[in-house]
C-alpha positions as CSV (number, residue, x, y, z in Angstrom):
1,M,61.5,130.8,50.1
2,A,59.4,127.5,49.7
3,V,61.1,124.1,49.2
4,S,59.0,121.9,47.1
5,R,59.2,118.1,48.1
6,A,58.7,115.4,45.3
7,R,56.4,113.0,45.9
8,R,57.0,109.3,46.1
9,T,54.1,107.2,44.2
10,T,54.8,103.7,43.5
11,T,53.8,102.8,40.3
12,R,51.8,99.0,39.5
13,S,53.1,97.4,36.5
14,T,50.5,96.8,34.1
15,R,52.1,93.0,33.4
16,P,50.3,89.9,35.3
17,R,52.3,88.0,37.8
18,L,54.1,85.0,36.8
19,A,54.7,83.6,40.2
20,G,53.0,80.6,41.1
21,R,52.4,79.6,37.7
22,T,51.7,75.7,37.6
23,T,52.0,75.1,33.8
24,K,54.9,75.8,31.7
25,K,54.8,76.4,28.1
26,R,57.1,73.8,26.4
27,W,57.4,75.9,22.6
28,S,60.7,74.4,22.1
29,K,59.2,70.9,22.3
30,K,56.5,71.8,20.0
31,V,59.2,72.9,17.5
32,T,61.6,70.0,17.6
33,E,58.5,67.6,17.4
34,T,56.6,69.7,14.5
35,S,59.3,71.8,12.7
36,D,58.7,73.2,9.3
37,A,61.8,72.4,8.3
38,M,62.0,68.4,8.6
39,T,60.3,65.7,10.3
40,L,62.3,63.6,12.6
41,D,62.2,60.5,13.9
42,K,60.5,60.0,17.6
43,G,63.2,59.9,20.1
44,V,66.0,60.6,17.9
45,F,68.4,62.8,20.4
46,K,67.9,59.9,22.9
47,K,69.9,57.6,20.6
48,S,73.7,56.9,20.1
49,P,75.5,59.9,18.7
50,H,75.9,57.8,15.4
51,A,72.4,56.8,15.3
52,I,71.7,60.5,16.0
53,A,73.5,62.0,12.9
54,L,72.6,59.3,10.9
55,S,68.7,60.0,11.5
56,L,69.1,63.7,10.9
57,K,71.1,63.3,7.7
58,R,68.1,61.2,6.3
59,S,65.5,63.4,7.7
60,A,66.9,66.6,6.1
61,E,67.5,64.8,2.8
62,R,64.2,63.3,2.6
63,S,62.8,66.6,3.3
64,R,61.1,68.8,0.9
65,R,60.4,71.6,3.0
66,R,64.2,72.8,4.1
67,K,65.4,76.0,2.9
68,S,69.0,75.1,3.2
69,T,71.7,72.3,2.4
70,P,70.7,68.9,4.2
71,F,73.9,69.7,6.2
72,R,72.8,72.9,7.5
73,S,69.3,71.9,8.2
74,A,70.3,69.0,10.5
75,M,73.1,70.7,11.9
76,S,70.7,73.7,12.7
77,M,68.2,71.0,14.2
78,L,70.7,69.4,16.4
79,T,72.5,72.9,17.7
80,F,68.5,74.2,18.5
81,Y,68.1,71.3,20.5
82,V,71.2,71.6,22.6
83,N,70.6,75.5,22.9
84,R,67.0,74.9,23.9
85,G,67.8,72.2,26.1
86,G,70.2,74.5,27.9
87,K,70.7,73.7,31.9
88,N,68.5,70.8,31.4
89,L,70.7,68.6,29.6
90,S,73.1,66.7,31.8
91,A,77.0,66.7,31.2
92,A,76.4,63.1,29.6
93,Q,73.8,64.5,27.2
94,K,75.7,67.4,26.2
95,K,78.8,65.0,25.3
96,K,76.4,62.7,23.4
97,L,75.1,65.6,21.4
98,S,78.2,67.3,20.6
99,Q,79.7,64.1,19.2
100,A,76.6,63.9,17.3
101,K,77.7,66.9,15.7
102,D,81.3,65.4,14.6
103,E,79.5,62.4,13.4
104,L,76.8,64.6,11.3
105,R,80.2,66.7,10.1
106,E,82.0,63.3,9.2
107,L,79.1,62.0,7.3
108,Y,79.1,65.1,5.1
109,G,82.8,65.2,4.9
110,K,82.9,68.2,6.7
111,A,85.4,67.4,9.2
C-alpha cells in the first residue's frame, strides 16, 4: 500500500510589502482640514478646552454642509479627532479634548 505524502509548498503573497515605507499617508489630517461636514478654524485643537468648544460650535452653526444638528456635527468632529489621534495624543492632550467635550455639552445645554 502506497502512502501519499502531501507536498508542502509555500505561496507568495500577492500584496506588496509595506516594510521600509518612508512616507505615511495622513488621511485623517486631510479629513480634519478639508471636511465636508464643516470648515474648521486653523489650529482649533491646539487651543484651550473652552476655546475648542466655542470654535467647533461656531463652525457647526455656520456650516451649510452639515447633515445633522450643529451639536452632533461639532461633537462628531471632536470625537473623530480624538479617535484618529489614538496613541499619538499625549495624556494632557486627551484630557484637554475630553474637557472640550464637556464644554461643548454645556454650551448646548446637554450637560
